[in-house]
N, C-alpha and C positions, 0 to 999 in steps of 0.2 A: 749099803747100809742094808744090813737083817731089820726080818718083821719086828725081833727083838730089841734094836740097837734105836731102831724110828719111835718101839714105842716107848721105851726107860728115854729116848730127848721131848716125845713130845711129854709127855710126865714134869721134865724137869720145868722145860714153858710154863704149864702150868702151874708150879708151886713157888715158881719164882716170886707172881703176886701171891701165894696163898697167904691167909692169915688163921689159916688148922682146916682140922679135914672133918668132913663126914662122912657116918656112916648108916644104912642102913641097917634096924635089924628084919627078920622072919617077917614080921606084925608088918613092917611099912614104918616104924619110928624111925624119926630122926635121931641118929646121936649129933650132936658139933659138941667139936675144941679146941675152942674160938682163943686166936695168942694175941697180943699184944707188949710193944718194944716203943719207950720211951724214956728220949733221952737228949739234954740239954745241957748245959758247959755246966751245971750248980749237982743236977741230980738225975739219979736213970730209975729202972728199973721192967720190968715187966710182967706179964700178968695173963695166966690162965683161964680160960671160962671152958667151965662144961654146959648146953642144953640137951637138952629131951624132949621134946617135940612127938605126941602120940597120933597118930593120923584124928585125930579131935579137937588136937590143940588147935587153939585161933590163929596163930602164926603158924602153922602145919606148910599151908602151901602155900602163902612168897617164901618159905624159906625155901618150897619146895624147887618150885617156878626161881630161883635164883643161885642152887646148885646145877641143876637142872639133869639130864638122864641120871638113875643115879637105879639097882636092883637091891632088892634083898641080899645083904649079904654083901655088897658089895662098898667099897671105899671111895671118897675122891677130896682132892682137895678142895679150898674156900676160896674163891675170889673175894674181896673186900665188900660191903653194899657199895652203892652210890651216898656222894656225902649229902645228906638231909638238912635244912636248917632245925632249928629250936621246936618253929610250931608245928614240922612233922613229925617229930620224935615226940613233944606230948601226947600228939593226938595216937599214935599204935597203943 
């Protein structure tokens, strides 16, 4: 397996559980494009959300920790956040 093939296989593994992508701009701002799908027996749909977190945003550090290492100009898949209780969500 070539290095390029190995990297592509790793990226495929990472995107299987992806809920979207994150990109870091030159100034460190994080851009997240996240999507969700819903389907049951009667309804279905999807949504796309766009978030922009400059380095001074209150959620920046937590989001960066979740995304993992990323450099300006890079993009990478975003894995789902761990489930939280309603009380934890309301305190964020």
